[in-house]
N, C-alpha and C positions, 0 to 999 in steps of 0.2 A: 504494500500500500504506500503510495507516494504521499508523504506528509511534509508540509512546509515548516520552516523554522519559525520561532517566535519573532525573530527579527524581520521576517517577511510580512508580519502583521503591521509593520510601521513602527516597531519598537526598537530602541537602541540597545546595544550590548549592556550598558549600565542599567537600563530599566528592567532587565530580565535576570538580575543576580541578587535575589530572585524576583520574579514578576509579582507585583502586589496589585490586587484588584480589591477595591473597598468602596463602601457606600451603604446606604440604609437598606434594611430588609424591604421596606416599602417606601415609595415616594408618596409623601403625605400632603405636602404643600410646596409651592414654589419657594417660599422662604426657608423651609426645612431642607430642601434639596440643595439650594445654593449655599446655605450656611455650612452644611456638611461638606460640600464640594470645596469650598474655600479652605476649610480646615485640612482637608486631604491634600489639596494642591500645595499648601504650605509645607507639607512633609514629603513632597515629591512623589506622591502616588500617581502612577501614569494612567490608570483606568478607573473610571467611576462607574459603579454598578448601582442599580436600583430596581426594585420590583414595581412594575406598572400594573400588571395583571397578576393577582395572587391566587393560586389554587388552594383553597382552604378546605379542611375536612368537612365542615358543616356550614350551611348557609347562615347568614347573619353575622359571621365574622367579617373583619375588614378585608375585602377582596380586591383592594387596589383602587386607584383613582381612574384607571383606564387611559385612553389615548391622550388626554390632556397632559398627563405627566411627561409625555414625549417632548412636548414643547419646553418643559423645564430642563430636561436633559440637553436639549439643543442650546439653551442658555448657558448651561454648565460648560459645554464644549467651547462656546464662543468666548466666555469670560476667562476660563482657566486653561484652555488648551488640552485638557484631559480627553482621552478617548472615552466613549460611553458604551455600556453593556447592559442589556436587559434580557429577561427570560421570555421566551415565546413558546406557545403551546399549540398553535394552529396556524394555517396559512394567512389568516386575517391579521394576526399579530405580526407575522413576518412582513406583510405588505405595509402595515402602518409604521413599523420600525425602519424599514428601508426608505420609505417615503420621507421620513423626518431626519435621516442621516445618522441613525445609530450605527456605531462602528463594529460592535461585536454582539453576537447573539449567544444565548445559552439555552439548552433544553433541560427542563427540570426532571427530577427523579420520578415523579408521578407520570409524566409523559413518556419517559424512557422505557417504561414497562410495556408500552403499547406499540407494536411494530406498525400498525396501521397509521397511528398518529405520526410516528417518525417518518414513515414513507410520504405522507402528505406534506410534511414540512420540507423533506428533501426535494420533493417534486416542485414545491414553490420556490426553492432556492436554485433550481437547475440553471446553470450558466452564470451564476453570480460569483463574485470573488469577495467573500466576506468571511471572517473567522467565526467558527461555530464551536462552542464547548458543549459537550454532552455529559450530563451528570450520570452517575451510576444509577441503575434502577433501584427502587426501594428494597427489592428482594435480592439476595446474593446470587445472581445469575450472570456469570462472566460471559457466557455466549450471547445473552441478550444485550449486554453492554457493547461487546464487539460487533454484534449484528447491527446495532444502531449506527455505529461509526461507519460500518461498511455501506449502509444505505446512504448516508450523507456523502461518502466518498464516491459512490456510484453516480451521484448527481453532479459530480465534477468538482466537489469541494476538496481542497487540499489543506486549507488553513483550519485544521482541526485540533482539538485538545480534549482530554478527558478530565472531568471534574469529579473528584472523590469526596462525597459528602456522608459516607457511611451507610449502613444498612439497618433496616428495622430489626430490632433484637429483643433481648430479654428486658422485662420491665424493671428488674432490680439493679440494672447497670447504672453507674454514675454518669454515663454518657447518654446523650439523646439518641444517637445512632451508633451502632457498633462499627468501628472502622474496618474490621476484618482485613488487615493489611495484606494478607496473602493474596487477596483478589486483585487489587491494583498492581501488586508485584507480578502476578501472572499476566495481567494485561500488558505490563511493560515487556515481559518476555515475548509475548506474541507480537506486539507492535512497538519495537524498540525505539523508533523515531518519533513516537507520539508524545507531545508535551503532556505532562501529568501535573495537575494543579489540585491542591488540597483545599477543601472548604471546612476548616476547623470549627466554624461557627455552628454548622449543622451537626457535625460529629459531637461536639461538646454539649450544645444546648445551654451553656452557662459560661460566664465570663472567666472564672478562675482557672479553667483548664485550657484556655486558648493557647497560652504560651507553650505549655508542654507538648500539646498535640502539634502545634506549628513546628516546633523544633524536631519532633520525631519525623514529620513529613520531609523536612529539609535533609535530615540525616539519611532518609531513604531516597534521596536524590530527586525529589519533586522539583519541578521548575518554577512553581509559584504557589501563592496562597490567595484565597478569596475570603476576606474577613468582613463581616457585617459591621458597619460603623455609622453612627447616628450623632447628630449634634446635641441631642438631648435624649439619651438612651432610656432613661427612667420613664419618659412619657411617650415612648414609641407606641404606635398603634398595633404593631405585630412583633412577636418574638423579642420583647424588650430584654428578657433575661440573658440573651446571647449577644446583644449588641453593645458596642463600646464606643467611646468618644474618640475623635481623632488624636487627642493627647495621649490617651491610653494606648491606642494603636502604635503611636510613635514609641512609647515606652517598651511595648512588646517587641517591635521590630529592632529597636536598639539592642535588646538583650539576646537576640537570636545569633547563633554561631553559624556562619556560612562556611561549609567545608568544601574542600577541593574534590573534584571527581577523579583526578589523576595527578601524578607527580613525576618529575624527571630524576628523582633521587634513586640512584642505582642500588644503594644498600637496601632501601625500602622494597624495591622491586624484587631483589634477590630473596630477601627474607620472606616476602609475601608468597613468592613462587614455591619456596620450600615448604611453607605451612600449607599451602593449597595442595601440594603433592601428598602431604600427610593426610589431609582431609580425604583426598581421592582414595588412598589406601584403606582408610577407616570405613569409607562408604562401601567399598568392596567387601570388607569383613562383615559389615552389618548385613549386607544382602546374603552372604553365605550363612550367617547365623539365622536369619529369618527363613532361609530355605530349609535349614535343618529343623527349625521349629515347626514349619508347615508339614514336613515329612512325619513328625510325631503326631501332628493334628490329624493327618490322613490315616495313620495307624489307629488312632482313637476312633475315627469315623468307621473304619472297618470293624472294629470291636463292637461299637454300638449297633451297627447294622446286624452283625451276627447274633446279637442278644436282643434285637428289637427294642432298642433304647432311643429315646428322642435325642435329636442333635443338641438342642439348647438345654443346658443345665444351669439354671439361674444361680443356684447356691455356689457352684464352682466359680462362676463369673464374679460373684461378690467377693469371694476369697482372693481372686487375682487382683481385683481393683484395690482392695485394702492393702495387700502385700506390696504391690508396685508403688503405691502412693507413699508408703512408709520408707521404701528404699530410695525413691526418687528424691526425697528431701535431702539425702546425703549429697546428691549431685547438683543441688540448687535448681532443679527443674520446677517450673510452675505447675500447679494442678491442672491448668488448661492444657498445657503441652502433654502431660502424662495421660490425661483422659483422651485427648485426640489421637495420640500414638497408639495406645493399647486398644481403643475402640476399633481403630482401623485394622489392627492385627487380629482382633477377635472376629470382626466381620469377615475377614478373609478366611479364617479358620472355619467359620460356619459355612461359608460358600463351598469350600473344599469338601467338608463333611456331607453337605447336602448333595453334592455331585455323586459322592460314593453311595449315599442312601438311595438315590434315584437312578 
């Protein structure tokens, strides 16, 4: 897939180290939009974002000001020189945005789950040269995310980026949306040239975690951050708990550590190569051990079949879980990692035994 660089969007090299996109969750008034934009321009944010049409869960919530807000963004661009970005959910939104000179479009998570909606937007953009960012679908489906990008690319769009805003998850999480970092990492593996931008505001859902999530994204080599910023966050009409002021944004950005993606240090490269060789050897050993474990699981399946015993033995699985968790602590493994690893091993053991049974 041919993907343009961020500098092809009209951004300079300095503006993409990293790229910062900021602005209010919702455009509420001309005064609010311009006041926020002036605060962001003062700290050199290159792209101003604002929600014009807001997809809300229930009717009666603030659903955005509509097309009138586009005129306010036009004034932002004229006064500050910042590029502007909005969310679009259908071809009508696309038409209105293009007509008023919006520079960048993004497609939200609720739209991203619907291939029909993505295709309609892609068709409406056929032949246009405008950057489009696609948020991950609300559900953790990597193929759906990639498929949406492919639909846009098939329409001739090359200025594409992925927006990672997290996935709907467990209610007891401190985060609004679980990041599930392994999914954007897999997206990067499949589309290595695709710019990846993190939306920590929607991952966190709260102000106090923005800094740590932003840093983690940069440590994972994301190219940018999109952070909701409001001139008066406490009185915002939508998502006030996750919005910050331009001054707070500056404080967060000043505290971020920007790491290098590579170095010419020969000693570093040599030591890294040696360590990676060690990792490769250990991976081979792990696969050999897993192979031996599965051989034992197959023998167990044969024994169960001969004695007409069910494959799943819940009591035995409980014993394994308790034992491995006790031992995993010794190696500093998280409970999440231990659960994920051994559930996968257990599922593969069950699959092999079911083949033997049938």
